[in-house]
C-alpha positions in Angstrom: -31.5 -7.5 -32.8 -28.0 -7.6 -34.0 -25.9 -4.4 -34.3 -24.5 -3.9 -37.8 -21.1 -1.9 -38.6 -23.3 0.9 -39.8 -25.6 0.8 -37.0 -27.5 4.1 -35.5 -27.2 2.7 -32.0 -26.4 5.6 -29.8 -27.9 8.4 -32.1 -30.8 10.6 -31.2 -33.9 10.5 -33.2 -35.0 14.4 -33.2 -38.6 14.7 -34.1 -39.2 16.5 -37.4 -41.9 19.3 -37.3 -44.0 17.3 -39.7 -44.0 14.3 -37.8 -47.5 13.9 -36.9 -47.8 10.7 -34.7 -49.0 12.1 -31.5 -46.7 9.3 -29.7 -43.5 11.1 -30.8 -44.5 15.0 -31.0 -41.4 16.9 -30.1 -39.6 13.9 -28.8 -36.0 12.8 -28.7 -35.6 9.3 -29.0 -32.3 7.4 -28.0 -31.6 4.3 -30.2 -30.3 1.6 -28.1 -30.6 -1.1 -30.6 -30.3 -1.0 -34.5 -29.7 -3.8 -36.7 -30.9 -5.9 -39.3 -34.0 -7.1 -37.0 -35.3 -3.6 -36.7 -34.6 -0.7 -34.3 -35.6 -0.2 -30.6 -35.4 3.3 -28.7 -36.5 5.3 -25.8 -37.9 8.7 -25.6 -35.8 10.6 -23.2 -37.8 13.9 -22.9 -41.3 12.7 -21.9 -41.7 12.4 -17.8 -44.8 10.7 -16.9 -46.7 11.9 -14.0 -46.0 8.9 -12.0 -43.7 8.7 -9.2 -41.0 6.1 -9.6 -41.5 5.1 -5.7 -45.1 4.8 -6.6 -44.6 2.8 -9.5 -42.0 0.3 -8.0 -43.9 0.3 -4.6 -44.9 -3.3 -4.8 -41.3 -4.5 -5.5 -38.9 -1.9 -3.7 -39.2 0.3 -1.0 -37.7 3.5 -2.6 -37.5 6.9 -0.5 -39.8 9.5 -1.7 -38.5 11.8 -4.3 -39.2 14.0 -7.5 -37.9 11.2 -10.1 -40.7 10.1 -12.3 -41.1 7.2 -14.5 -40.5 8.3 -18.3 -42.8 7.5 -21.1 -40.0 5.4 -23.3 -42.8 4.8 -26.3 -45.9 3.4 -27.3 -44.8 -0.3 -27.6 -45.1 -2.6 -24.4 -46.4 0.2 -22.0 -46.3 -2.2 -19.0 -42.6 -3.0 -19.6 -39.8 -1.2 -17.7 -36.4 -0.2 -18.9 -33.6 1.6 -17.2 -30.8 3.6 -18.7 -28.1 4.1 -16.0 -24.4 5.0 -15.5 -23.1 1.6 -13.6 -20.6 0.1 -15.9 -19.7 -2.5 -12.9 -23.4 -4.0 -13.4 -23.1 -4.8 -16.9 -21.2 -8.1 -17.6 -20.5 -7.1 -21.1 -19.9 -3.6 -20.4 -21.4 -2.6 -24.1 -22.6 1.0 -23.5 -25.4 2.6 -25.7 -23.0 5.3 -25.8 -19.9 6.1 -23.7 -21.0 6.0 -19.8 -24.6 5.1 -20.5 -25.9 1.5 -20.3 -29.4 -0.1 -21.0 -30.5 -2.5 -18.3 -29.8 -5.9 -20.2 -31.8 -8.0 -17.9 -34.4 -8.1 -14.9 -31.3 -8.6 -12.6 -29.6 -5.6 -13.8 -32.9 -3.6 -13.3 -33.4 -4.8 -9.7 -29.5 -4.1 -8.8 -29.8 -0.6 -10.3 -33.0 0.0 -8.2 -31.2 -1.4 -5.0 -28.5 0.9 -5.4 -30.8 3.8 -5.8 -32.7 2.8 -2.8 -29.7 2.2 -0.7 -28.6 5.7 -1.8 -25.0 4.6 -1.9 -23.9 5.7 -5.2 -23.6 8.6 -7.5 -25.4 6.4 -10.1 -27.2 8.2 -12.6 -30.1 6.5 -14.0 -33.8 6.7 -15.5 -36.7 4.1 -15.5 -38.9 4.2 -18.6 -42.4 2.7 -19.2 -42.6 1.3 -22.7 -40.2 1.7 -25.8 -40.4 2.6 -29.4 -39.8 0.2 -32.0 -39.4 -0.1 -35.8 -39.6 -3.1 -38.2 -36.6 -3.7 -40.5 -36.5 -0.6 -42.6 -39.1 1.1 -41.3 -37.0 3.6 -39.4 -35.0 4.4 -42.4 -37.9 5.1 -44.4 -39.0 7.4 -41.7 -35.7 9.3 -41.8 -35.5 9.3 -45.5 -39.0 11.1 -45.6 -37.9 13.8 -42.9 -39.8 12.6 -40.0 -36.4 12.3 -38.0 -33.4 13.9 -37.8 -29.9 12.0 -36.8 -27.8 13.5 -34.1 -25.2 11.7 -32.2 -26.1 11.4 -28.5 -24.0 12.5 -25.6 -24.5 11.0 -22.2 -25.0 14.3 -20.6 -28.2 14.9 -22.8 -29.5 11.4 -22.2 -30.6 11.8 -18.6 -30.8 15.8 -18.5 -31.9 17.8 -15.5 -34.6 19.6 -17.7 -36.1 17.3 -20.0 -38.5 19.9 -21.4 -36.0 21.8 -23.3 -34.3 18.9 -24.9 -36.1 18.8 -28.0 -35.4 22.6 -28.4 -32.0 22.4 -27.7 -31.4 19.3 -30.1 -33.2 20.8 -32.9 -30.8 23.7 -32.5 -27.9 21.5 -33.0 -29.5 20.0 -35.9 -29.9 23.4 -37.3 -26.4 24.4 -36.6 -25.0 21.2 -38.1 -26.8 21.5 -41.3 -25.9 25.5 -41.8 -23.7 26.1 -44.8 -21.8 29.3 -45.4 -23.3 31.2 -48.3 -20.9 30.7 -51.4 -19.7 34.5 -52.5 -21.4 34.9 -56.0 -18.5 35.0 -58.7 -14.9 34.7 -58.7 -13.5 36.7 -55.5 -10.7 38.2 -57.7 -13.0 40.2 -59.3 -13.6 42.4 -56.2 
């Protein structure tokens, strides 16, 4: 998918109250691709109950931790994606948002996990099973219908310590951004 100048890449999609699809109920989706060919994103606030060490045990020997695999979306649920903070691993250094990259290849995924297993860096990362996808024009229709609200994503919100409150936090930001001050009635000089 090619990115266009009016791309929504790096935006959060905040699920609206009326969105009835159970795959996206109270979800926050980071758009990692958006262009003429469609859109792709990762749900960043839906931890699964699968420990990361268990999910990757056939390929990597990871120390036991509380880190879980996240449900990235209903598309390709067996595919794994990684968001990470290691700019030095990305050849083109194109971030989704400043400081956050999506693993651009199986090699990058492996290198991120090896750094985590070696516990040699302050690398921030999260692994996702599956993704969310929209065909050309589909996402724009859903936004226009009010299913989603758009909000600029910040690196601190993408890999939060508490993903369970992320949706509520982002809804508050959307509401604050859309508040308008009431206009005083009539001409204030008449007071």
